[in-house]
Each structure stands twice: as C-alpha cells, then as structure tokens.
N, C-alpha and C positions, 0 to 999 in steps of 0.2 A: 735624575731630573727625567721625567717621561715626556715623550714626544707625542703630541696629539696627532692622530691621523688626518691628513689633508681631506677637506670636504670639498668633493667635486662641484664646480659651479653648476648651477641649474641652466638648463637649456634656454635659449632666447632667439629671436628672429628679428630681422630689420628688413622693411620693405619701403621702397620709395616710388612716388608717383609724381609726374608733372600734371597739373590740372589746369583746365581752361576756366579758371575762375580766380579772382583776387583773394587774399587771405580771409577776409570778412565773409565772403559767400561760403568759403571752405568750412570756416568755423561754425557758421550757422547750420550747415549740413550736418554737423558732428552734435549740435547742441539744441537743436530745435526738433521737437517730436514730430511735427508735421513734415519735417523733411527727412529726418531719419527714415520714417516708413517708406519713403520714396526708393532709397538706394540699399539699406542695410540687408545683410545676409549674404551667404556665399554662392547663391545661384538665383533662378528665377521664382523661387518660392516666395510667398508674400510675407510681409512683416505684419503681424496681427496687431501689435500695439507698441508704443514706445513712450518712456516718460523720462524726463531729465530735470533735475534740480541743479542747475550748474553753478555750483559755488563749492568751496573747499568744505567737505564734510557732507555735501548734497548727495543723494543717490540717483542712479539711473537704472532704468531696466528696459530690455527689448525682448519681445517674444516673436518668434518667426517661425515659418514652417519650411523645410527644405523641399526640392523636387520629389524626393521619396515619400513625402507625406509626414516625416517625423517632425514633432514639434521641439523647439529649443527655446529656453529661456535663460538669459544671461542678466546679471546685474552687478553693481558695484558701487563703489564710492568715489568722489572726486577727491582726489589728493592735491592736485596743483591746477589752477585755472588762470591762465594769462590769455585775456581776450585777443582773439585773430592771431595767436602764436602758438600756444601750447596748452594741451590737455593731458593730465596724468590721472589715471583711474584704475582702480582694482577690477578685476574680472574674475567672476565665478559663475558657473553653471548651476542651475537649480538642482540638478541630479547629482553632482558632485561638489558642494560648497567648500569643502576641506582642501580643494585644489585650487586655492587662489592663486592669481597670477596679477602681473602688473602691466598696463599699457601706457604708453606714451604717444601723443600724437604731437608732431611739430610742424608748424606751417610757415614757410618762409615766402616772401613774395618773389616772383620770378617774371620780370616783364608785366604783361597784362594777366598772367597766370600766377600759379603757386607751386612750390615743390612741397609735397606732403611726405614725411618720414614718419612711418609707424614703427615703434618698437615695442614688442611683446617679449616680456622676460619672466623669469622665475616659473617656468613650466615643470610640471611634476616629472616629466621624462621626455626623451626625444621623440616618442610616438605622438605625444601630446602636441609638442611643437610642430612635428610635421602635419598633423591634421590641421592645426591653426594656420600654418602656412598656405596650405590649400584653401582653407576657408577665407582668410583675410586676402588672399590673391582674388578669389571671386568677389569678394565685397569690394574691394579697390576697383575692379574691373567695372562693377556697376556704378560707383562713385564717379569714375572717369566719364561714363556714359551720361551720368546726370548732368555734367557740365561739358555740353557738346562743343 
C-alpha cells in the first residue's frame, strides 16, 4: 500500500470591516459597475472600467491603474449570488490567468451598518496572498470611505 504525499493547503486570507451602510447598499457597491468604479483598487489610482453580469455563470471585469501608473485587469465568473448577503467569484489577472483563485464576500447586517467579510483563497503561493492582503486592505479602506 502506497501512501500519497500530503498536499499542502493553498494560502488564503480573511479580512473583515464594519461599513456604515445597510447590506443592500454594500451589495450594490460590489455589483453595480457605476459604483464599483468609485471605490475599487488598492490605492488612489483610477478605475478605468468595470462590468458585472451578476448571476451564477455571469462574468465581471475591472480595469484599474495604481498610483505608480501600472495597469491592472482582473476578471472572473460568479459562482454564487445571494442578493444582499453573499457573492462568490473566481479571480484571475489578465497577465496570469492560470493562477485563478476564489473570492467570497459575505455581508451581514449590523445595526444601521454591515459587517463585510472578504475571504480570498486558493492563492498560488504565500507571496501572492501577501500582495493581495495589501491590495484588498487598500480596497476596503476605499470602500469604507465610500460609506462615510
């Protein structure tokens, strides 16, 4: 009997934020392109365009520029959509599409606001996870400012 070598789990990250908006407004910020362009991206660089076909099997794409002038294009497919509560979607950069990962956004009511939990998993390696932690932290900072 041969023993299969253990496969190391792929890195993941979880971030939580309290936002000053009810779940339906937070969900809209994640799913309506006109709102996505106002907050997405890790720093003050502009979002050039966003699209979202918010249904299981539908695609999204966001193109943005970072402060250093670098262009970024990320896209994926929605795997699960529960209005005002949950989004699950694949995540792949145009430059390295073979490194697809998975993002889950959970939104729970909290008084007049919401608790947002972002889980990003199945990273290629720890370095990719660490870069995304920094990027998502900046992104969620902007989302927090979007709901003053």
